[in-house]
PLY file of the C-alpha trace (Angstrom):
ply
format ascii 1.0
element vertex 101
property float x
property float y
property float z
element edge 100
property int vertex1
property int vertex2
end_header
-209.64 99.83 147.46
-208.18 99.88 149.50
-205.42 98.11 147.72
-205.73 101.43 145.44
-205.16 103.87 148.70
-202.22 101.29 149.93
-200.50 101.43 146.51
-201.09 105.24 146.07
-200.02 106.38 150.01
-196.73 104.52 149.36
-196.02 106.44 145.99
-197.33 109.35 147.20
-194.43 109.21 150.10
-191.27 107.52 148.24
-191.78 110.77 146.09
-190.97 112.40 148.72
-188.37 111.02 150.26
-186.60 110.89 146.53
-187.45 114.58 146.52
-186.05 115.34 150.49
-182.97 113.40 149.47
-182.07 115.54 146.53
-182.56 118.78 148.69
-180.23 117.40 151.30
-177.79 116.54 148.28
-177.75 119.75 146.98
-177.86 121.79 149.52
-174.26 123.88 150.95
-172.42 121.85 153.47
-171.82 123.36 156.55
-168.41 125.42 156.47
-165.68 123.67 159.09
-165.91 124.97 162.81
-163.07 127.41 163.46
-160.53 127.08 165.50
-160.94 127.65 169.16
-158.17 130.50 170.97
-157.25 127.23 172.85
-156.18 125.01 169.45
-154.70 128.40 167.55
-152.46 128.69 171.30
-151.21 125.25 170.77
-150.62 125.50 167.12
-148.48 128.61 168.06
-146.90 127.15 170.24
-146.07 123.90 168.28
-144.29 125.88 165.54
-142.37 127.96 168.70
-141.58 124.74 170.04
-138.99 123.21 166.85
-136.88 120.67 167.27
-136.95 120.12 170.96
-137.67 116.85 172.47
-138.40 115.32 175.17
-138.51 117.20 178.50
-137.18 120.06 176.83
-140.03 120.55 174.79
-142.76 119.36 177.27
-140.97 122.52 179.71
-141.47 124.81 177.26
-145.31 123.48 175.75
-146.22 124.09 179.66
-144.79 127.76 179.34
-146.29 128.77 176.02
-149.54 127.33 176.30
-149.86 128.56 180.07
-148.69 132.45 179.47
-151.14 135.56 179.32
-151.54 137.35 176.23
-150.21 141.22 177.12
-152.50 143.25 176.42
-152.40 146.59 174.70
-151.38 148.81 177.45
-149.26 146.69 179.02
-147.13 146.22 175.00
-146.86 150.03 175.14
-145.26 149.87 178.88
-143.11 147.17 177.33
-142.19 148.57 174.10
-141.23 152.53 175.07
-139.67 151.24 177.62
-136.95 148.82 175.81
-136.95 152.07 173.11
-134.74 153.91 175.13
-133.34 157.10 173.85
-134.56 155.36 169.60
-136.13 159.12 168.06
-137.85 159.06 165.20
-137.32 157.07 162.27
-135.54 154.44 164.20
-138.00 154.58 166.92
-140.95 154.11 164.77
-139.60 151.60 163.00
-139.06 149.28 166.71
-141.67 150.88 168.06
-143.71 148.61 164.81
-141.80 145.71 165.17
-142.35 145.97 169.29
-146.37 145.69 169.04
-146.81 143.73 166.23
-144.70 140.63 168.10
0 1
1 2
2 3
3 4
4 5
5 6
6 7
7 8
8 9
9 10
10 11
11 12
12 13
13 14
14 15
15 16
16 17
17 18
18 19
19 20
20 21
21 22
22 23
23 24
24 25
25 26
26 27
27 28
28 29
29 30
30 31
31 32
32 33
33 34
34 35
35 36
36 37
37 38
38 39
39 40
40 41
41 42
42 43
43 44
44 45
45 46
46 47
47 48
48 49
49 50
50 51
51 52
52 53
53 54
54 55
55 56
56 57
57 58
58 59
59 60
60 61
61 62
62 63
63 64
64 65
65 66
66 67
67 68
68 69
69 70
70 71
71 72
72 73
73 74
74 75
75 76
76 77
77 78
78 79
79 80
80 81
81 82
82 83
83 84
84 85
85 86
86 87
87 88
88 89
89 90
90 91
91 92
92 93
93 94
94 95
95 96
96 97
97 98
98 99
99 100
């Protein structure tokens, strides 16, 4: 009788284990985590660094990575100042380009 109960328990646990493994295998994989702000900043600075080498690259990367992003209000002030006496469509195009940077 003990052997029968032991065999039944083993069969049930084996079946339950294989069913769980099948569910885990068919479950969708979790999406890769998004890049952090620092990682995106690093990628951008890396692209902007281009062909710079050695100390030039180090200096560029240091300033690029430590630079703070301008707020929208600060951007507006800077772009307005840079637009100067431009009028109409020329000013619109300049402001659009300037603010998108």
